[in-house]
C-alpha positions as a Markdown table, in Angstrom:
| # | Residue | x | y | z |
|---|---|---|---|---|
| 1 | Met | 83.4 | 55.3 | 4.5 |
| 2 | Ala | 85.8 | 57.7 | 6.3 |
| 3 | Leu | 89.3 | 59.1 | 5.6 |
| 4 | Glu | 91.8 | 59.8 | 8.4 |
| 5 | Leu | 95.0 | 61.7 | 8.1 |
| 6 | Val | 97.8 | 60.1 | 10.2 |
| 7 | Thr | 100.9 | 62.2 | 11.0 |
| 8 | Gly | 103.9 | 61.0 | 13.0 |
| 9 | Ala | 106.7 | 58.5 | 12.9 |
| 10 | Leu | 106.7 | 54.7 | 12.2 |
| 11 | Asn | 110.0 | 53.1 | 13.3 |
| 12 | Gly | 111.8 | 56.4 | 13.2 |
| 13 | Lys | 110.5 | 57.5 | 9.7 |
| 14 | Arg | 108.5 | 60.7 | 9.8 |
| 15 | Gly | 105.6 | 61.8 | 7.6 |
| 16 | Ser | 101.9 | 61.4 | 7.0 |
| 17 | Phe | 99.5 | 59.1 | 5.2 |
| 18 | Ile | 95.8 | 58.7 | 4.8 |
| 19 | Leu | 93.8 | 55.7 | 6.1 |
| 20 | Gln | 90.5 | 54.7 | 4.4 |
| 21 | His | 87.9 | 53.2 | 6.6 |
| 22 | Lys | 85.2 | 51.2 | 4.8 |
| 23 | Gly | 82.6 | 49.4 | 6.8 |
| 24 | Ser | 79.4 | 47.4 | 6.2 |
| 25 | Met | 76.8 | 45.8 | 8.4 |
| 26 | Arg | 74.3 | 43.2 | 7.5 |
| 27 | Arg | 72.1 | 41.5 | 10.2 |
| 28 | Asp | 74.7 | 40.2 | 12.7 |
| 29 | Ala | 77.7 | 40.5 | 10.4 |
| 30 | Tyr | 79.9 | 43.5 | 10.7 |
| 31 | Arg | 83.0 | 44.2 | 8.6 |
| 32 | Leu | 85.5 | 47.0 | 8.7 |
| 33 | Asp | 88.4 | 47.3 | 6.3 |
| 34 | Val | 91.1 | 49.9 | 7.0 |
| 35 | Thr | 93.8 | 50.5 | 4.3 |
| 36 | Val | 96.5 | 53.0 | 3.6 |
| 37 | Val | 95.4 | 55.1 | 0.6 |
| 38 | Pro | 97.9 | 54.4 | -2.3 |
| 39 | Asp | 100.3 | 57.3 | -3.0 |
| 40 | Ser | 99.2 | 59.2 | 0.2 |
| 41 | Gly | 102.5 | 58.9 | 2.0 |
| 42 | Thr | 104.7 | 62.0 | 2.5 |
| 43 | Asp | 108.3 | 62.8 | 3.5 |
| 44 | Gln | 110.0 | 59.5 | 4.7 |
| 45 | Leu | 106.7 | 57.6 | 4.3 |
| 46 | Ile | 106.4 | 58.0 | 0.6 |
| 47 | Gly | 105.4 | 54.6 | -0.9 |
| 48 | Ile | 103.8 | 53.3 | 2.3 |
| 49 | Ala | 101.2 | 50.6 | 1.9 |
| 50 | Gly | 99.3 | 48.5 | 4.4 |
| 51 | Thr | 96.3 | 47.7 | 6.5 |
| 52 | Met | 95.0 | 48.3 | 10.0 |
| 53 | Thr | 93.0 | 46.0 | 12.3 |
| 54 | Ile | 91.0 | 47.3 | 15.2 |
| 55 | Ile | 91.5 | 45.2 | 18.4 |
| 56 | Pro | 88.5 | 45.3 | 20.7 |
| 57 | Gly | 88.6 | 44.8 | 24.4 |
| 58 | Gly | 88.8 | 46.3 | 27.8 |
| 59 | Gly | 87.3 | 49.7 | 27.0 |
| 60 | Lys | 90.5 | 50.7 | 25.2 |
| 61 | Arg | 91.0 | 51.3 | 21.5 |
| 62 | Ser | 94.0 | 49.4 | 20.2 |
| 63 | Tyr | 95.0 | 49.0 | 16.6 |
| 64 | Asp | 97.4 | 46.6 | 14.8 |
| 65 | Leu | 99.0 | 48.5 | 11.9 |
| 66 | Ser | 100.8 | 46.4 | 9.3 |
| 67 | Thr | 102.8 | 48.5 | 6.8 |
| 68 | Arg | 105.3 | 48.1 | 4.0 |
| 69 | Leu | 107.7 | 50.7 | 2.7 |
| 70 | Gly | 109.4 | 49.8 | -0.6 |
| 71 | Glu | 109.7 | 46.2 | -1.6 |
| 72 | Ser | 111.6 | 44.6 | 1.3 |
| 73 | Glu | 110.5 | 46.3 | 4.5 |
| 74 | His | 107.6 | 45.0 | 6.5 |
| 75 | Glu | 106.7 | 46.5 | 9.9 |
| 76 | Thr | 103.9 | 45.5 | 12.2 |
| 77 | Gln | 103.1 | 47.3 | 15.4 |
| 78 | Glu | 100.4 | 47.7 | 17.8 |
| 79 | Val | 99.2 | 51.3 | 18.3 |
| 80 | Gln | 97.3 | 52.7 | 21.3 |
| 81 | Ala | 95.1 | 55.5 | 20.2 |
| 82 | Ala | 93.6 | 58.4 | 22.2 |
| 83 | Ser | 90.4 | 60.0 | 21.0 |
| 84 | Arg | 90.6 | 63.6 | 19.9 |
| 85 | Gly | 87.6 | 65.5 | 20.7 |
C-alpha cells in the first residue's frame, strides 16, 4: 500500500487530494486498485471521489483518472506522468 499526494488542477479546479495505491500479487495474477482517499480534497477539490487506472505500454506511464465532484459532475481524463526522482 502507498499514499500519494496529488496537487494541481482538474478541469480548471485547483487543489490537492490523496491517492491510495493498494496492490496484491498471487502467482500470475496482479491487481492494483488506486482510489481517491475520502475527505482528502482541498480548496476547489473538496468532495472529490474517484479511481485511477494505470495504462501500460510503450515505455511510458499513462493514467486514466476518473473523478466526481459533488453529485452531478463526472470527469474522466488521461494523465501523462513524469517520474520525480
